GUGUFI-688424 format. One line per 4 residues: number of its first residue (from 0); their letters; for each residue x, y, z of N, C-alpha, C, O. Coordinates in Angstrom, 1 decimal. Layout:
N
NUM> a> X Y Z X Y Z X Y Z X Y Z | ...;
***
This chain:
45
0> xxxx> 73.9 6.1 -116.6 74.1 6.7 -117.8 75.5 7.5 -117.8 76.5 6.9 -117.5 | 75.4 8.7 -118.2 76.6 9.5 -118.3 77.3 9.7 -117.0 78.5 9.8 -116.9 | 76.6 9.8 -115.9 77.2 10.0 -114.6 78.0 8.8 -114.2 79.1 9.0 -113.7 | 77.5 7.6 -114.4 78.2 6.4 -114.0 79.5 6.2 -114.9 80.5 5.8 -114.5;
4> xxxx> 79.3 6.6 -116.2 80.5 6.5 -117.1 81.5 7.5 -116.7 82.7 7.1 -116.7 | 81.2 8.7 -116.3 82.2 9.7 -115.9 82.9 9.2 -114.6 84.1 9.3 -114.5 | 82.2 8.6 -113.7 82.9 8.0 -112.5 83.8 6.9 -112.9 84.9 6.8 -112.4 | 83.4 6.0 -113.8 84.2 4.9 -114.2 85.5 5.4 -114.9 86.6 4.9 -114.6;
8> xxxx> 85.3 6.4 -115.8 86.4 7.0 -116.5 87.4 7.6 -115.5 88.6 7.5 -115.6 | 86.8 8.3 -114.5 87.6 9.0 -113.5 88.5 7.9 -112.7 89.7 8.1 -112.6 | 87.8 6.9 -112.2 88.5 5.8 -111.5 89.6 5.2 -112.3 90.7 5.0 -111.8 | 89.3 4.9 -113.5 90.3 4.3 -114.4 91.5 5.2 -114.7 92.7 4.8 -114.5;
12> xxxx> 91.2 6.4 -115.1 92.3 7.4 -115.4 93.1 7.7 -114.2 94.3 7.9 -114.3 | 92.4 7.9 -113.0 93.2 8.3 -111.8 94.2 7.2 -111.4 95.3 7.5 -111.1 | 93.7 6.0 -111.5 94.6 4.8 -111.1 95.8 4.8 -112.1 96.9 4.6 -111.7 | 95.5 4.9 -113.4 96.5 4.9 -114.4 97.6 6.0 -114.2 98.8 5.7 -114.3;
16> xxxx> 97.1 7.2 -114.0 98.0 8.3 -113.9 98.9 8.2 -112.6 100.1 8.4 -112.6 | 98.2 7.7 -111.5 99.0 7.5 -110.3 100.1 6.5 -110.5 101.2 6.6 -110.0 | 99.8 5.4 -111.2 100.8 4.3 -111.4 101.9 4.8 -112.3 103.1 4.6 -112.0 | 101.6 5.5 -113.4 102.6 6.0 -114.3 103.5 7.1 -113.8 104.6 7.3 -114.2;
20> xxxx> 103.0 7.8 -112.7 103.8 8.9 -112.2 104.3 8.6 -110.8 104.7 9.5 -110.1 | 104.2 7.4 -110.4 104.6 7.0 -109.0 103.9 7.9 -107.9 104.5 8.2 -106.9 | 102.6 8.1 -108.2 101.8 8.9 -107.2 102.0 10.4 -107.2 101.5 11.1 -106.3 | 102.8 10.9 -108.1 103.1 12.4 -108.1 101.9 13.1 -108.7 101.8 14.3 -108.4;
24> xxxx> 101.1 12.5 -109.6 100.0 13.2 -110.2 98.7 12.4 -110.0 98.7 11.2 -109.7 | 97.6 13.1 -110.2 96.3 12.5 -110.0 95.3 13.2 -110.9 95.6 14.3 -111.4 | 94.1 12.6 -111.0 93.1 13.3 -111.8 92.2 14.1 -110.9 91.8 13.6 -109.8 | 91.9 15.3 -111.3 91.0 16.2 -110.5 89.5 16.0 -110.9 88.7 15.8 -110.0;
28> xxxx> 89.2 15.9 -112.2 87.8 15.7 -112.6 87.8 15.1 -114.0 88.8 15.2 -114.7 | 86.6 14.6 -114.3 86.4 14.0 -115.7 85.1 14.6 -116.2 84.1 14.6 -115.5 | 85.1 15.0 -117.5 83.9 15.4 -118.1 83.6 14.5 -119.3 84.5 14.4 -120.1 | 82.4 14.0 -119.4 82.1 13.2 -120.6 80.8 13.7 -121.2 79.9 14.2 -120.5;
32> xxxx> 80.7 13.6 -122.5 79.5 14.1 -123.3 79.1 13.1 -124.3 79.9 12.7 -125.1 | 77.8 12.7 -124.2 77.3 11.8 -125.2 76.9 12.6 -126.4 77.2 12.2 -127.5 | 76.2 13.6 -126.2 75.7 14.6 -127.2 75.4 15.9 -126.5 75.5 16.0 -125.3 | 74.9 16.8 -127.2 74.6 18.1 -126.7 73.7 18.2 -125.5 73.7 19.1 -124.7;
36> xxxx> 72.8 17.2 -125.4 71.8 17.2 -124.4 72.1 16.3 -123.2 71.4 16.3 -122.2 | 73.2 15.6 -123.2 73.6 14.7 -122.1 75.1 14.7 -121.8 75.9 14.3 -122.6 | 75.4 15.3 -120.6 76.8 15.3 -120.2 76.9 15.1 -118.7 75.9 15.3 -118.0 | 78.1 14.8 -118.2 78.3 14.7 -116.8 79.7 15.0 -116.4 80.7 14.8 -117.2;
40> xxxx> 79.9 15.6 -115.3 81.2 15.9 -114.7 81.3 15.1 -113.4 80.4 15.2 -112.5 | 82.5 14.4 -113.2 82.7 13.7 -112.0 83.9 14.3 -111.3 85.0 14.4 -112.0 | 83.8 14.7 -110.1 84.9 15.2 -109.3 85.0 14.5 -108.0 84.0 14.4 -107.3 | 86.2 14.0 -107.7 86.3 13.2 -106.4 86.2 14.2 -105.2 86.8 15.3 -105.3;
44> x> 85.4 13.8 -104.2 85.2 14.7 -103.1 86.2 14.5 -102.0 86.1 15.2 -101.0;
***
């Protein structure tokens, strides 16, 4: 559900940001919310 989507969004955004900035920037975490009762935060360990 939301947890897997947050991980997918993290992986996608992290790769995009690294490519666009020649590795100078990266994603720390991603938060996604379906609605008030369901959300997830993914942070790379």
